[in-house]
C-alpha positions as CSV (number, residue, x, y, z in Angstrom):
1,X,30.9,33.5,-3.2
2,X,28.1,32.8,-5.6
3,X,25.0,31.0,-4.5
4,X,24.9,27.2,-4.9
5,X,22.8,25.5,-7.6
6,X,22.6,22.1,-6.0
7,X,19.5,19.8,-5.7
8,X,18.7,21.0,-2.2
9,X,19.2,24.8,-2.8
10,X,16.7,27.0,-0.9
11,X,15.6,24.2,1.5
12,X,17.0,25.6,4.7
13,X,13.6,25.8,6.4
14,X,11.7,23.3,4.2
15,X,13.7,20.2,5.2
16,X,14.5,21.4,8.7
17,X,13.3,19.2,11.5
18,X,11.2,20.6,14.4
19,X,12.2,21.3,17.9
20,X,13.2,18.1,19.8
21,X,12.8,15.9,16.7
22,X,16.4,16.0,15.6
23,X,18.7,13.0,15.8
24,X,17.4,9.5,16.3
25,X,14.9,8.1,13.7
26,X,12.3,5.8,15.3
27,X,12.1,2.3,13.9
28,X,8.4,2.7,13.2
29,X,9.2,5.1,10.4
30,X,10.6,2.1,8.5
31,X,8.0,-0.5,9.6
32,X,4.8,1.5,8.8
33,X,2.5,-0.4,6.4
34,X,0.2,1.2,3.9
35,X,-2.6,-0.5,2.0
36,X,-3.2,0.0,-1.7
37,X,-5.3,3.1,-2.2
38,X,-4.5,4.7,1.1
39,X,-3.9,8.5,1.0
40,X,-0.5,9.4,2.4
41,X,1.2,12.7,3.2
42,X,4.7,12.8,1.8
43,X,7.2,14.5,4.0
44,X,11.0,14.2,3.4
45,X,13.2,13.4,6.4
46,X,16.4,15.3,5.9
47,X,18.4,12.7,8.0
48,X,17.7,10.0,5.4
49,X,19.8,10.8,2.4
50,X,19.2,7.7,0.3
51,X,15.6,8.5,-0.8
52,X,15.5,12.2,-0.9
53,X,13.4,13.9,-3.5
54,X,14.3,16.9,-5.6
55,X,12.3,20.1,-4.6
56,X,10.8,20.3,-8.1
57,X,9.6,16.7,-8.1
58,X,6.2,15.6,-6.8
59,X,7.1,15.1,-3.2
60,X,7.5,17.0,0.0
61,X,4.3,18.4,1.5
62,X,2.0,16.8,-1.0
63,X,-0.8,14.2,-0.5
64,X,-0.9,11.2,-2.8
65,X,-2.5,7.8,-2.9
66,X,-0.5,4.6,-2.6
67,X,-0.5,2.9,-6.0
68,X,1.8,0.0,-5.2
69,X,4.8,1.4,-7.1
70,X,7.9,-0.7,-6.5
71,X,5.9,-3.8,-5.5
72,X,6.1,-7.1,-7.5
């Protein structure tokens, strides 16, 4: 079989969750507040499929500042 060419190709270890962190996602993940201008580390959770980034995009493993994108 040929290798896949999907969006998550080559991410076997990159998106893998650590020992004893698999399964349940704590509610604090969704309720965390960031102020404008805060520096945040972006880490993709493989269990949340709706907002996953592509590997080539600016995302997983990077540090960025919160610019208020998506706020009214």
